Phi, psi and omega in degrees: 000128179254317183220130178244128176247137183233123179184179183267133183265144173230161158256123180261130170250109184253128185229134174262129179212147179288331179208153179263137181291149177233148177060236179264012181289158172231150174215163182248127177289150178276337178194163177207162176214144175240128187207175168291159176208177185110144188298294181292331179296311179296323176299321179296315178298320180297316180296320178293317179300326180284346170123008180262161176275120191234134170255143183227119173261117186206171177287148178207134181246153180274049178237180186292332175291323176296320177296322177298315180298316180300321178295319178297315181297318179298322181296333180258007177073018179286139175265104186268130174248108192272141166246115192288138169230166183285317184232145175293151175271146189226140176234135168256120185247128185235089179288144177196123173054045176081357176247177174208131174263144184226131173244124187238149167233123190230134174255109179249018176269098184284138181266000181201160172296163179289148180296139176265111186252152174275109181251024185297334180259359183290139177259338185215141173234128178239132186233156172237008178089345173288161182052059191302325180294317178291319181301314181294317179302311184283332175295317177296317181294319179294319178299317179299327184266358178081015177281151178287133178247120182246143181230132167263100182268077184282333183201165180280104182249157180305132178083002185297318184296322176290320181300321184297338177299343184242020184253138177265319182234118180235115175246114189243172185261165171299325179301317179296321176301314180296317182297329182260005180057043178247146163285171178302314181294320177298324177295316178300316180298318181294314180298314179297324178294337177273000178103001178291131182276318180239116184237141179205159176235125178268146182213057172046245184299330182281345177091214187246123172261119190210167176242126187271188184299330182275352183097359180283139179261134181210165172244123174263107184291155175291161172282144183275108173260127181307140185305321183291347179259356179275118184252316188206108181276349180298135179086353182297320178293323179294319176296322176305312180296314180297325181288319179289331174297315178301313182299318179294319178298324179285321188224070186295341181266356179286152176294156183292340174299327178292315180295318182287329175296318176298316185293323181291329175290324176298319178294322179297326175292315186302316189291353178269005185227148182271121179090160184291316184295314181298333183269000178293127182270149165271174177298322179291328176296319179295317178298320180294319178295320177299320183287326186273322188252142179257155177294149173294158179297135182285000000 
């Protein structure tokens, strides 16, 4: 095992429509995609697509959506360690004008304890705060073994504050800042005070506000993708996480600015495609995005 990702799995149904029906109305979507979903799950698929060997601890149900998910994971060579639930979780994703609305149904009633895995050879652990008992267990184990622990802090979830005590790289959302009543800078200070070495806050079009290895604070702007080419921003942050994990595994001695520069190009590729699977970049896709798009003005 080289890299372990821990998170909650979804099947995403993403639909493009000019308008959403109300009441008894009906409308026809212009396009749709069905894919895997979930923060750490999508990051795991992205890291695998880029070429690393990835293990994924996630929820799995014995229904037809669960079988679909297993087939998707197999196609990307993911080693899935299942924690059983009764029903698969489902998301309806509705992109529109650079935003996306999401309606979710989630089964978090676990039918068994989380699998106990041997992570003695793992170099990286990536978490999204879901499945908090497993996340904390493996974060402590990874810290003891000297593996890098990465966190996608998308929202304030139970046990998150304790979990962060064992995190090396924490990239969190604006939503988490609002939930904790922090400014971006206050969030960086809080994360660093908890022992996080590389801390950042993502903000879509504005890019990444972060503090580097030297303690310097900077904003890395997003790459400018023309508005008419932006199809679906859902999953862009998850691809960002998976891409910087890949970059670190490939080049562990490189500065984090290199990893995040690679990751923002991966995100620029993703938003031009409908659904998570279609938006997963290859290494050549990332290189193409870097060559074509320039950073926004700082």
